C-alpha positions in Angstrom: 5.5 -41.3 12.6 4.3 -38.7 12.8 7.0 -37.2 16.0 9.3 -39.1 14.4 9.3 -36.7 11.2 8.8 -33.9 13.9 11.8 -35.6 15.9 14.0 -35.7 12.8 12.8 -32.1 11.5 13.9 -30.3 14.7 17.6 -32.3 14.7 18.0 -31.5 11.3 17.2 -27.3 11.7 19.1 -27.4 15.6 21.8 -24.7 15.4 20.6 -22.6 12.9 19.6 -18.9 12.3 18.1 -16.9 9.5 21.2 -15.3 9.5 22.2 -18.6 8.1 20.1 -18.3 4.8 22.0 -15.5 3.7 25.5 -17.1 4.5 27.6 -18.6 0.7 26.2 -20.4 -1.1 22.4 -20.2 0.8 22.2 -16.9 -0.2 22.0 -17.7 -3.3 19.3 -20.2 -3.2 17.6 -17.7 -0.3 17.2 -15.5 -3.3 15.8 -17.9 -5.4 13.2 -19.3 -3.4 11.9 -16.5 -2.3 11.9 -14.8 -5.6 8.6 -16.3 -7.3 6.9 -15.5 -4.4 7.7 -11.5 -4.7 7.0 -12.0 -7.6 3.8 -13.0 -7.5 2.6 -10.4 -5.4 4.7 -7.4 -7.7 3.1 -9.0 -10.1 -0.4 -6.9 -9.2 -2.2 -10.4 -8.2 -3.5 -8.2 -5.5 -5.4 -6.4 -7.7 -6.8 -9.4 -9.5 -7.0 -11.2 -6.5 -9.5 -8.7 -4.9 -10.3 -6.1 -6.6 -11.3 -7.0 -10.1 -14.9 -6.9 -8.9 -15.0 -3.4 -8.4 -12.3 -2.9 -11.4 -15.4 -4.2 -13.3 -18.0 -1.7 -12.0 -15.9 0.7 -12.9 -15.5 -0.5 -15.9 -19.1 -0.1 -16.6 -20.6 -3.7 -15.6 -23.0 -3.8 -13.8 -23.2 -5.0 -10.5 -24.5 -8.4 -11.2 -22.5 -8.7 -13.8 -19.3 -8.4 -11.9 -20.0 -10.3 -9.4 -20.6 -13.3 -11.7 -17.2 -12.6 -13.4 -15.9 -12.4 -9.9 -17.2 -15.8 -9.6 -16.2 -17.5 -13.0 -12.3 -15.9 -11.8 -12.3 -18.0 -9.2 -13.3 -21.0 -11.2 -10.0 -20.3 -13.4 -7.7 -19.8 -10.1 -8.3 -23.3 -9.3 -9.1 -24.6 -13.2 -5.0 -22.8 -13.8 -4.4 -24.3 -10.2 -5.1 -27.7 -11.3 -3.6 -27.3 -14.9 0.1 -26.8 -13.2 -0.7 -30.7 -11.8 0.4 -31.5 -15.7 2.4 -28.8 -16.6 4.8 -27.9 -13.4 7.5 -30.3 -15.0 7.2 -29.5 -18.4 9.5 -27.3 -20.5 8.0 -24.6 -22.4 7.7 -25.5 -26.2 -11.2 -1.8 -25.5 -11.9 -2.2 -22.4 -15.1 -5.9 -22.2 -11.2 -6.8 -24.1 -8.9 -5.8 -20.8 -11.9 -7.4 -18.2 -11.5 -11.1 -19.8 -7.6 -10.5 -20.1 -8.4 -10.0 -16.4 -9.8 -13.8 -16.3 -7.4 -14.9 -18.3 -4.5 -14.0 -16.5 -5.9 -15.9 -13.2 -6.2 -19.2 -15.4 -2.1 -18.7 -16.3 -1.4 -17.0 -13.5 -2.3 -20.7 -11.2 -0.5 -22.7 -14.1 2.6 -21.2 -14.0 4.3 -19.0 -11.4 0.8 -19.3 -9.2 1.3 -22.4 -8.2 4.8 -23.4 -9.0 6.3 -20.7 -7.3 6.1 -22.9 -3.4 7.1 -25.7 -5.5 10.3 -24.0 -6.0 10.4 -22.2 -2.2 11.2 -26.1 -0.9 12.9 -27.3 -4.0 15.8 -24.9 -3.8 16.1 -24.5 -0.4 18.0 -26.1 1.6 16.6 -28.5 3.9 18.2 -27.6 7.1 17.4 -23.9 6.5 13.6 -25.1 5.1 11.3 -23.5 7.6 13.1 -20.1 7.9 13.2 -19.4 3.8 9.9 -20.5 4.1 8.9 -18.2 6.6 11.4 -15.3 4.7 9.2 -15.7 1.6 6.0 -15.4 3.0 7.4 -12.9 5.6 8.4 -10.7 1.5 5.2 -11.6 0.1 2.7 -10.3 2.6 5.0 -7.3 2.5 4.5 -6.8 -0.9 1.0 -7.7 -0.8 0.4 -5.2 2.2 1.6 -2.5 -0.4 -0.7 -2.6 -2.2 -3.1 -3.4 -1.0 -2.4 0.3 0.3 -1.4 2.0 -3.0 -4.5 0.4 -5.7 -7.3 2.1 -4.0 -5.1 5.7 -4.4 -4.7 4.5 -8.2 -8.4 3.7 -9.7 -10.5 5.7 -6.9 -12.9 8.5 -8.9 -11.6 10.8 -5.7 -7.9 10.6 -5.6 -6.0 9.4 -9.2 -8.7 8.4 -10.7 -6.8 6.0 -13.6 -10.0 3.4 -14.0 -10.2 1.3 -15.6 -6.8 2.7 -17.4 -4.7 1.2 -13.8 -4.9 -2.6 -15.3 -3.1 -1.0 -18.5 0.5 0.3 -15.8 3.7 0.3 -17.5 5.3 -0.3 -14.4 3.1 -3.9 -14.2 4.9 -4.7 -17.6 8.0 -3.7 -17.0 8.2 -6.1 -13.9 7.0 -8.7 -15.9 9.9 -8.2 -18.4 12.3 -8.5 -16.1 11.0 -11.0 -14.0 11.0 -13.3 -17.3 14.3 -12.7 -17.7 15.5 -13.2 -14.4 13.4 -16.6 -14.5 15.3 -17.6 -17.2 19.0 -16.2 -16.1 18.4 -17.3 -12.9 15.7 -20.3 -12.4 17.6 -23.8 -12.0 16.2 -26.5 -13.3 16.0 -29.3 -10.0 14.2 -31.7 -11.1 16.0 -35.3 -10.5 17.9 -33.9 -8.7 18.6 -35.4 -5.7 18.9 -33.2 -2.3 22.9 -34.2 -1.8 23.4 -33.8 -5.9 21.3 -30.2 -5.2 23.8 -29.4 -2.6 26.7 -30.1 -4.7 25.9 -27.9 -7.6 24.8 -24.8 -5.3 28.3 -25.0 -3.9 29.9 -24.8 -6.6 28.2 -22.4 -7.8 27.1 -24.2 -11.3 24.9 -21.4 -13.5 21.0 -21.9 -13.5 21.4 -22.9 -17.5 23.5 -25.6 -16.8 21.8 -27.7 -14.3 20.2 -29.4 -16.7 23.6 -31.4 -17.7 25.7 -31.0 -14.8 27.7 -34.1 -13.8 27.7 -33.9 -9.9 30.6 -36.2 -7.9 28.1 -37.1 -5.2 26.5 -39.9 -5.3 
């Protein structure tokens, strides 16, 4: 079964190149597919995932308490991921406080963009280019995360810019979050319940994202 599946994938993707991901209707699908991964990185997830313990210490928390809160944060990561299983297809009907909101952020991150990014990446990309689209998205996300890994220490270390606990209130992240929300509302199509053939038809015809839900496709 596995060998047959691999054979079918090889036949389906034969003759494709990475440039095909940026041609005609595939360009739109590629952008929509990789955007959530890039948004993950742009919203400072590297800070929450890798630097939160040090941030808590600069906020005045003890080393022991910072470590315990980091464990709580990881539990909330897992909880948020589990919650996303039930919410992914549903429509969305003070230093201590800052640290608390960081933990809440980690939970809700996985309820929303943290988990859904990978669903969108696989659903929106065309079948023939899915592997290459995933590679492009993962590479773009890795580059953005690498950028933050270099920039963040300079932002809150005492011997550099010394932003310390002010880093979490950076207007840059706020602006990116607002722009990402607007982009998601306008550009992310509702792909639930659509077959691969019908999605192909709608993307080829250039159906606006907000009309995917009510569109009457020709493909059967």
